[in-house]
Biopython code that builds the backbone (N, CA, C, O; Angstrom):
import numpy as np
from Bio.PDB.StructureBuilder import StructureBuilder

atoms = [
    (1, "MET", "N", (112.851, 14.655, 1.550)),
    (1, "MET", "CA", (113.007, 13.982, 0.283)),
    (1, "MET", "C", (112.149, 12.723, 0.227)),
    (1, "MET", "O", (111.568, 12.411, -0.813)),
    (2, "LYS", "N", (112.066, 11.995, 1.348)),
    (2, "LYS", "CA", (111.267, 10.770, 1.368)),
    (2, "LYS", "C", (109.788, 11.073, 1.146)),
    (2, "LYS", "O", (109.103, 10.324, 0.450)),
    (3, "ASN", "N", (109.294, 12.151, 1.722)),
    (3, "ASN", "CA", (107.899, 12.521, 1.530)),
    (3, "ASN", "C", (107.598, 12.834, 0.073)),
    (3, "ASN", "O", (106.549, 12.450, -0.444)),
    (4, "SER", "N", (108.495, 13.515, -0.575)),
    (4, "SER", "CA", (108.241, 13.860, -1.969)),
    (4, "SER", "C", (108.271, 12.613, -2.851)),
    (4, "SER", "O", (107.520, 12.522, -3.823)),
    (5, "LEU", "N", (109.138, 11.651, -2.515)),
    (5, "LEU", "CA", (109.191, 10.407, -3.279)),
    (5, "LEU", "C", (107.890, 9.618, -3.113)),
    (5, "LEU", "O", (107.341, 9.108, -4.090)),
    (6, "VAL", "N", (107.407, 9.520, -1.890)),
    (6, "VAL", "CA", (106.155, 8.816, -1.619)),
    (6, "VAL", "C", (104.984, 9.550, -2.270)),
    (6, "VAL", "O", (104.085, 8.927, -2.836)),
    (7, "ALA", "N", (105.006, 10.871, -2.183)),
    (7, "ALA", "CA", (103.929, 11.659, -2.780)),
    (7, "ALA", "C", (103.910, 11.488, -4.293)),
    (7, "ALA", "O", (102.839, 11.360, -4.885)),
    (8, "ARG", "N", (105.082, 11.485, -4.928)),
    (8, "ARG", "CA", (105.134, 11.284, -6.374)),
    (8, "ARG", "C", (104.650, 9.887, -6.749)),
    (8, "ARG", "O", (103.937, 9.713, -7.738)),
    (9, "LEU", "N", (105.039, 8.899, -5.957)),
    (9, "LEU", "CA", (104.606, 7.528, -6.230)),
    (9, "LEU", "C", (103.087, 7.402, -6.093)),
    (9, "LEU", "O", (102.435, 6.778, -6.930)),
    (10, "LEU", "N", (102.536, 7.986, -5.052)),
    (10, "LEU", "CA", (101.081, 7.932, -4.861)),
    (10, "LEU", "C", (100.344, 8.653, -5.987)),
    (10, "LEU", "O", (99.316, 8.167, -6.459)),
    (11, "ARG", "N", (100.855, 9.807, -6.424)),
    (11, "ARG", "CA", (100.223, 10.517, -7.539)),
    (11, "ARG", "C", (100.280, 9.684, -8.815)),
    (11, "ARG", "O", (99.317, 9.630, -9.580)),
    (12, "LYS", "N", (101.426, 9.036, -9.032)),
    (12, "LYS", "CA", (101.589, 8.218, -10.235)),
    (12, "LYS", "C", (100.631, 7.028, -10.219)),
    (12, "LYS", "O", (100.001, 6.729, -11.233)),
    (13, "VAL", "N", (100.515, 6.351, -9.080)),
    (13, "VAL", "CA", (99.621, 5.199, -8.964)),
    (13, "VAL", "C", (98.165, 5.642, -9.082)),
    (13, "VAL", "O", (97.359, 4.967, -9.723)),
    (14, "HIS", "N", (97.830, 6.760, -8.473)),
    (14, "HIS", "CA", (96.457, 7.252, -8.507)),
    (14, "HIS", "C", (96.050, 7.677, -9.918)),
    (14, "HIS", "O", (94.896, 7.494, -10.303)),
    (15, "ALA", "N", (96.965, 8.233, -10.681)),
    (15, "ALA", "CA", (96.661, 8.713, -12.026)),
    (15, "ALA", "C", (96.648, 7.590, -13.057)),
    (15, "ALA", "O", (96.155, 7.786, -14.168)),
    (16, "ASP", "N", (97.175, 6.428, -12.717)),
    (16, "ASP", "CA", (97.259, 5.319, -13.673)),
    (16, "ASP", "C", (95.871, 4.731, -13.900)),
    (16, "ASP", "O", (95.248, 4.229, -12.964)),
    (17, "GLN", "N", (95.385, 4.790, -15.137)),
    (17, "GLN", "CA", (94.058, 4.284, -15.480)),
    (17, "GLN", "C", (94.114, 2.939, -16.201)),
    (17, "GLN", "O", (93.075, 2.409, -16.594)),
    (18, "GLU", "N", (95.286, 2.391, -16.376)),
    (18, "GLU", "CA", (95.439, 1.135, -17.111)),
    (18, "GLU", "C", (94.758, -0.003, -16.346)),
    (18, "GLU", "O", (94.997, -0.196, -15.154)),
    (19, "GLY", "N", (93.935, -0.728, -17.030)),
    (19, "GLY", "CA", (93.235, -1.844, -16.419)),
    (19, "GLY", "C", (91.896, -1.488, -15.805)),
    (19, "GLY", "O", (91.159, -2.376, -15.377)),
    (20, "ALA", "N", (91.569, -0.206, -15.755)),
    (20, "ALA", "CA", (90.310, 0.205, -15.137)),
    (20, "ALA", "C", (89.114, -0.277, -15.940)),
    (20, "ALA", "O", (88.107, -0.692, -15.365)),
    (21, "ILE", "N", (89.214, -0.227, -17.250)),
    (21, "ILE", "CA", (88.080, -0.644, -18.091)),
    (21, "ILE", "C", (87.833, -2.134, -17.952)),
    (21, "ILE", "O", (86.684, -2.568, -17.873)),
    (22, "SER", "N", (88.907, -2.929, -17.921)),
    (22, "SER", "CA", (88.714, -4.371, -17.780)),
    (22, "SER", "C", (88.153, -4.707, -16.401)),
    (22, "SER", "O", (87.332, -5.615, -16.274)),
    (23, "LEU", "N", (88.580, -3.993, -15.380)),
    (23, "LEU", "CA", (88.038, -4.224, -14.042)),
    (23, "LEU", "C", (86.560, -3.871, -13.993)),
    (23, "LEU", "O", (85.766, -4.603, -13.402)),
    (24, "GLU", "N", (86.189, -2.760, -14.605)),
    (24, "GLU", "CA", (84.781, -2.367, -14.637)),
    (24, "GLU", "C", (83.947, -3.399, -15.400)),
    (24, "GLU", "O", (82.821, -3.707, -15.009)),
    (25, "THR", "N", (84.503, -3.924, -16.482)),
    (25, "THR", "CA", (83.793, -4.939, -17.255)),
    (25, "THR", "C", (83.568, -6.193, -16.429)),
    (25, "THR", "O", (82.479, -6.766, -16.456)),
    (26, "VAL", "N", (84.574, -6.620, -15.702)),
    (26, "VAL", "CA", (84.446, -7.805, -14.848)),
    (26, "VAL", "C", (83.405, -7.569, -13.761)),
    (26, "VAL", "O", (82.617, -8.463, -13.456)),
    (27, "LEU", "N", (83.395, -6.393, -13.182)),
    (27, "LEU", "CA", (82.410, -6.087, -12.136)),
    (27, "LEU", "C", (80.985, -6.074, -12.689)),
    (27, "LEU", "O", (80.061, -6.541, -12.024)),
    (28, "ILE", "N", (80.801, -5.547, -13.894)),
    (28, "ILE", "CA", (79.468, -5.534, -14.510)),
    (28, "ILE", "C", (79.017, -6.953, -14.822)),
    (28, "ILE", "O", (77.865, -7.311, -14.573)),
    (29, "ILE", "N", (79.923, -7.765, -15.368)),
    (29, "ILE", "CA", (79.578, -9.161, -15.664)),
    (29, "ILE", "C", (79.210, -9.900, -14.382)),
    (29, "ILE", "O", (78.252, -10.673, -14.362)),
    (30, "ALA", "N", (79.966, -9.667, -13.318)),
    (30, "ALA", "CA", (79.664, -10.318, -12.041)),
    (30, "ALA", "C", (78.322, -9.850, -11.484)),
    (30, "ALA", "O", (77.576, -10.644, -10.909)),
    (31, "ALA", "N", (78.014, -8.573, -11.654)),
    (31, "ALA", "CA", (76.745, -8.039, -11.157)),
    (31, "ALA", "C", (75.561, -8.632, -11.914)),
    (31, "ALA", "O", (74.472, -8.759, -11.354)),
    (32, "VAL", "N", (75.758, -8.993, -13.168)),
    (32, "VAL", "CA", (74.688, -9.606, -13.948)),
    (32, "VAL", "C", (74.628, -11.108, -13.677)),
    (32, "VAL", "O", (73.540, -11.672, -13.557)),
    (33, "ALA", "N", (75.782, -11.757, -13.579)),
    (33, "ALA", "CA", (75.827, -13.212, -13.443)),
    (33, "ALA", "C", (75.397, -13.689, -12.056)),
    (33, "ALA", "O", (74.775, -14.745, -11.939)),
    (34, "LEU", "N", (75.710, -12.949, -11.027)),
    (34, "LEU", "CA", (75.400, -13.396, -9.670)),
    (34, "LEU", "C", (73.900, -13.609, -9.442)),
    (34, "LEU", "O", (73.531, -14.665, -8.928)),
    (35, "PRO", "N", (73.017, -12.675, -9.791)),
    (35, "PRO", "CA", (71.585, -12.944, -9.612)),
    (35, "PRO", "C", (71.085, -14.119, -10.462)),
    (35, "PRO", "O", (70.204, -14.867, -10.038)),
    (36, "ILE", "N", (71.653, -14.274, -11.664)),
    (36, "ILE", "CA", (71.252, -15.405, -12.501)),
    (36, "ILE", "C", (71.648, -16.716, -11.838)),
    (36, "ILE", "O", (70.854, -17.656, -11.805)),
    (37, "LEU", "N", (72.858, -16.790, -11.314)),
    (37, "LEU", "CA", (73.308, -18.010, -10.640)),
    (37, "LEU", "C", (72.493, -18.304, -9.387)),
    (37, "LEU", "O", (72.177, -19.462, -9.112)),
    (38, "ILE", "N", (72.153, -17.279, -8.634)),
    (38, "ILE", "CA", (71.323, -17.473, -7.443)),
    (38, "ILE", "C", (69.946, -17.997, -7.847)),
    (38, "ILE", "O", (69.418, -18.908, -7.210)),
    (39, "PHE", "N", (69.366, -17.428, -8.900)),
    (39, "PHE", "CA", (68.071, -17.886, -9.389)),
    (39, "PHE", "C", (68.143, -19.348, -9.817)),
    (39, "PHE", "O", (67.280, -20.150, -9.459)),
    (40, "LEU", "N", (69.179, -19.690, -10.585)),
    (40, "LEU", "CA", (69.314, -21.075, -11.041)),
    (40, "LEU", "C", (69.485, -22.027, -9.868)),
    (40, "LEU", "O", (68.925, -23.124, -9.874)),
    (41, "TYR", "N", (70.241, -21.628, -8.878)),
    (41, "TYR", "CA", (70.464, -22.488, -7.712)),
    (41, "TYR", "C", (69.173, -22.684, -6.919)),
    (41, "TYR", "O", (68.873, -23.794, -6.480)),
    (42, "LYS", "N", (68.416, -21.612, -6.740)),
    (42, "LYS", "CA", (67.201, -21.683, -5.924)),
    (42, "LYS", "C", (66.024, -22.322, -6.659)),
    (42, "LYS", "O", (65.239, -23.039, -6.038)),
    (43, "VAL", "N", (65.881, -22.082, -7.963)),
    (43, "VAL", "CA", (64.697, -22.517, -8.697)),
    (43, "VAL", "C", (64.974, -23.738, -9.570)),
    (43, "VAL", "O", (64.253, -24.732, -9.491)),
    (44, "ALA", "N", (66.001, -23.670, -10.391)),
    (44, "ALA", "CA", (66.216, -24.723, -11.383)),
    (44, "ALA", "C", (66.895, -25.950, -10.802)),
    (44, "ALA", "O", (66.573, -27.065, -11.212)),
    (45, "TRP", "N", (67.818, -25.793, -9.868)),
    (45, "TRP", "CA", (68.557, -26.944, -9.370)),
    (45, "TRP", "C", (67.654, -27.978, -8.694)),
    (45, "TRP", "O", (67.848, -29.170, -8.937)),
    (46, "PRO", "N", (66.679, -27.597, -7.862)),
    (46, "PRO", "CA", (65.799, -28.631, -7.297)),
    (46, "PRO", "C", (65.042, -29.409, -8.377)),
    (46, "PRO", "O", (64.813, -30.608, -8.221)),
    (47, "ARG", "N", (64.653, -28.749, -9.460)),
    (47, "ARG", "CA", (63.966, -29.453, -10.546)),
    (47, "ARG", "C", (64.898, -30.437, -11.239)),
    (47, "ARG", "O", (64.500, -31.562, -11.545)),
    (48, "VAL", "N", (66.124, -30.024, -11.485)),
    (48, "VAL", "CA", (67.096, -30.908, -12.133)),
    (48, "VAL", "C", (67.402, -32.093, -11.224)),
    (48, "VAL", "O", (67.468, -33.233, -11.685)),
    (49, "GLN", "N", (67.584, -31.830, -9.958)),
    (49, "GLN", "CA", (67.875, -32.895, -9.004)),
    (49, "GLN", "C", (66.705, -33.875, -8.910)),
    (49, "GLN", "O", (66.917, -35.087, -8.867)),
    (50, "ASN", "N", (65.489, -33.368, -8.879)),
    (50, "ASN", "CA", (64.309, -34.218, -8.823)),
    (50, "ASN", "C", (64.199, -35.069, -10.086)),
    (50, "ASN", "O", (63.904, -36.261, -10.004)),
    (51, "MET", "N", (64.432, -34.467, -11.250)),
    (51, "MET", "CA", (64.372, -35.209, -12.504)),
    (51, "MET", "C", (65.441, -36.309, -12.526)),
    (51, "MET", "O", (65.168, -37.426, -12.966)),
    (52, "PHE", "N", (66.628, -36.005, -12.065)),
    (52, "PHE", "CA", (67.705, -36.989, -12.028)),
    (52, "PHE", "C", (67.343, -38.145, -11.103)),
    (52, "PHE", "O", (67.501, -39.310, -11.466)),
    (53, "ASN", "N", (66.857, -37.821, -9.910)),
    (53, "ASN", "CA", (66.493, -38.872, -8.959)),
    (53, "ASN", "C", (65.345, -39.727, -9.471)),
    (53, "ASN", "O", (65.337, -40.940, -9.262)),
    (54, "THR", "N", (64.365, -39.104, -10.146)),
    (54, "THR", "CA", (63.236, -39.838, -10.701)),
    (54, "THR", "C", (63.697, -40.812, -11.779)),
    (54, "THR", "O", (63.214, -41.943, -11.844)),
    (55, "ARG", "N", (64.611, -40.387, -12.606)),
    (55, "ARG", "CA", (65.078, -41.259, -13.684)),
    (55, "ARG", "C", (66.092, -42.291, -13.209)),
    (55, "ARG", "O", (66.294, -43.300, -13.883)),
    (56, "MET", "N", (66.723, -42.070, -12.090)),
    (56, "MET", "CA", (67.672, -43.046, -11.552)),
    (56, "MET", "C", (66.964, -44.165, -10.784)),
    (56, "MET", "O", (67.498, -45.266, -10.654)),
    (57, "GLN", "N", (65.781, -43.884, -10.284)),
    (57, "GLN", "CA", (65.065, -44.857, -9.457)),
    (57, "GLN", "C", (64.828, -46.183, -10.175)),
    (57, "GLN", "O", (65.083, -47.228, -9.576)),
    (58, "PRO", "N", (64.350, -46.204, -11.438)),
    (58, "PRO", "CA", (64.169, -47.510, -12.120)),
    (58, "PRO", "C", (65.481, -48.264, -12.282)),
    (58, "PRO", "O", (65.502, -49.492, -12.200)),
    (59, "LEU", "N", (66.570, -47.548, -12.509)),
    (59, "LEU", "CA", (67.858, -48.228, -12.648)),
    (59, "LEU", "C", (68.296, -48.848, -11.328)),
    (59, "LEU", "O", (68.849, -49.947, -11.304)),
    (60, "GLU", "N", (68.050, -48.148, -10.245)),
    (60, "GLU", "CA", (68.414, -48.679, -8.934)),
    (60, "GLU", "C", (67.544, -49.888, -8.593)),
    (60, "GLU", "O", (68.027, -50.843, -7.985)),
    (61, "ASP", "N", (66.267, -49.855, -8.978)),
    (61, "ASP", "CA", (65.372, -50.961, -8.673)),
    (61, "ASP", "C", (65.760, -52.234, -9.424)),
    (61, "ASP", "O", (65.595, -53.338, -8.906)),
    (62, "THR", "N", (66.276, -52.081, -10.643)),
    (62, "THR", "CA", (66.662, -53.283, -11.425)),
    (62, "THR", "C", (68.060, -53.772, -11.063)),
    (62, "THR", "O", (68.468, -54.852, -11.490)),
    (63, "GLY", "N", (68.786, -52.999, -10.293)),
    (63, "GLY", "CA", (70.127, -53.423, -9.891)),
    (63, "GLY", "C", (71.184, -53.067, -10.912)),
    (63, "GLY", "O", (72.302, -53.577, -10.837)),
    (64, "ALA", "N", (70.867, -52.215, -11.857)),
    (64, "ALA", "CA", (71.828, -51.827, -12.894)),
    (64, "ALA", "C", (72.886, -50.870, -12.348)),
    (64, "ALA", "O", (73.983, -50.774, -12.898)),
    (65, "VAL", "N", (72.556, -50.167, -11.270)),
    (65, "VAL", "CA", (73.503, -49.239, -10.671)),
    (65, "VAL", "C", (74.035, -49.863, -9.390)),
    (65, "VAL", "O", (73.249, -50.263, -8.531)),
    (66, "PRO", "N", (75.333, -49.954, -9.247)),
    (66, "PRO", "CA", (75.890, -50.605, -8.038)),
    (66, "PRO", "C", (75.636, -49.815, -6.789)),
    (66, "PRO", "O", (76.040, -50.229, -5.703)),
]
sb = StructureBuilder()
sb.init_structure("model")
sb.init_model(0)
sb.init_chain("A")
sb.init_seg("    ")
for serial, (resi, resn, name, xyz) in enumerate(atoms, 1):
    if name == "N":
        sb.init_residue(resn, " ", resi, " ")
    sb.init_atom(name, np.array(xyz, "f"), 0.0, 1.0, " ", f" {name:<3s}", serial, name[0])
structure = sb.get_structure()
C-alpha cells in the first residue's frame, strides 16, 4: 500500500505543469540578462569608474570633499 501511495504521489507531482511557463520565462530572462551584465561589468564599469574618478579629482584638490 505504501508503494502505491508514493507512486501515485510521484505521478501527480510529475504530471503537474503549473508554474512551468513562469519558470521557463525566468530562465530565458536570466539567459539573456547574464551576458549583458557580464559585458557591462567588463566593458562599461571601468569607463564609468574612470569618469567618476576624473571628475572627483578637482573636488578633492580644492578640499570640497572631506
